[in-house]
C-alpha positions in Angstrom: 0.0 0.0 0.0 1.1 3.5 -0.8 1.9 6.0 2.0 2.2 9.8 1.3 3.9 12.5 3.4 3.8 16.1 2.5 6.1 18.9 3.5 6.9 22.5 2.6 3.8 24.5 3.6 3.9 27.7 5.6 3.1 31.4 5.7 4.1 33.5 2.7 3.3 37.1 1.6 1.2 37.7 -1.5 3.3 37.4 -4.6 5.7 35.0 -2.9 6.6 31.4 -3.7 6.5 28.0 -2.0 7.4 24.5 -3.0 5.5 21.5 -1.6 6.9 18.1 -1.6 5.2 14.7 -1.4 7.2 11.6 -0.6 5.7 8.3 -1.5 6.6 5.0 0.1 5.3 1.5 -0.1 4.0 0.0 -3.4 5.1 3.0 -5.5 5.2 0.9 -8.7 1.4 0.7 -8.4 0.8 4.5 -8.6 -1.2 5.4 -11.6 -1.6 9.2 -11.0 -0.1 11.6 -8.5 -1.1 15.2 -7.7 -2.3 17.9 -5.3 -5.7 18.9 -4.0 -6.6 21.8 -1.7 -9.3 22.6 0.7 -10.1 26.1 2.1 -12.3 26.5 5.3 -15.9 26.1 4.4 -15.2 24.9 0.9 -15.0 21.6 -0.8 -11.7 19.9 -1.7 -10.6 20.8 -5.2 -8.1 19.6 -7.7 -5.0 21.9 -8.0 -2.8 19.8 -10.3 -2.3 16.2 -11.3 0.0 14.0 -13.4 -1.6 11.0 -15.1 0.4 8.9 -17.5 2.8 11.8 -18.1 0.0 14.3 -18.8 -0.4 17.2 -16.4 -3.7 19.0 -15.7 -4.1 22.2 -13.7 -7.0 24.0 -12.2 -7.8 27.2 -14.2 -7.1 29.3 -11.1 -3.5 28.2 -10.9 -2.5 27.9 -14.5 0.6 29.9 -15.3 1.5 30.2 -11.6 1.8 26.6 -10.3 3.9 23.8 -11.7 3.7 20.1 -10.8 6.6 17.7 -11.3 7.3 14.1 -10.3 10.8 12.7 -9.7 10.4 8.9 -10.1 14.0 8.2 -8.9 13.1 9.9 -5.5 9.5 8.7 -5.4 8.5 12.4 -4.8 6.1 14.8 -6.4 6.5 18.5 -6.2 4.2 21.5 -6.5 6.0 24.8 -7.2 3.7 27.7 -6.4 4.6 31.2 -7.6 2.8 34.5 -7.5 0.8 33.3 -4.6 -2.5 35.0 -3.8 -4.6 35.2 -0.6 -7.2 33.0 -2.2 -4.6 30.2 -2.5 -4.7 29.9 1.3 -5.8 26.3 2.1 -4.7 22.9 3.4 -2.9 21.2 0.5 -3.2 17.4 0.2 -1.0 15.1 -1.8 -3.0 12.5 -3.8 -2.1 9.2 -5.4 -4.2 6.8 -7.4 -3.1 3.3 -6.6 -3.8 0.1 -8.6 -4.0 -2.8 -6.1 -5.6 -6.2 -6.6 -7.3 -5.1 -9.8 -8.9 -2.1 -8.2 -8.1 1.6 -8.0 -7.7 3.3 -4.5 -7.5 7.0 -3.7 -4.6 7.6 -1.3 -4.2 10.9 0.6 -1.4 12.5 2.6 -2.0 14.2 5.9 -2.1 17.7 4.4 0.1 20.8 4.8 -1.2 24.3 5.4 -0.4 27.1 3.1 -1.3 30.6 4.2 -0.9 33.6 1.9 -1.1 36.9 3.9 0.7 40.1 4.4 
């Protein structure tokens, strides 16, 4: 089974940058997709960016500002966030889609808080 651990969140001023990391362990060869979701207080969890079969997809709200990458040698995914805005404030969750015993499972990290404020 896949286990995910995020790091890199924190407090940053508007216009600043942060890089989130997500280290995967366990049955990493069974990961079909890997990405990031976020959830702000009082809102539903939403997709930020995801890599599936080498194809990257971004939420419209982060296109041109965020970049997702996956280092297979380190079993780690990254989310580079530039030009951060107060509306980017949320808990960010790493996500992996794992194929196990012929079924797909959604795996989540514990989350890391990103706060954009002056």
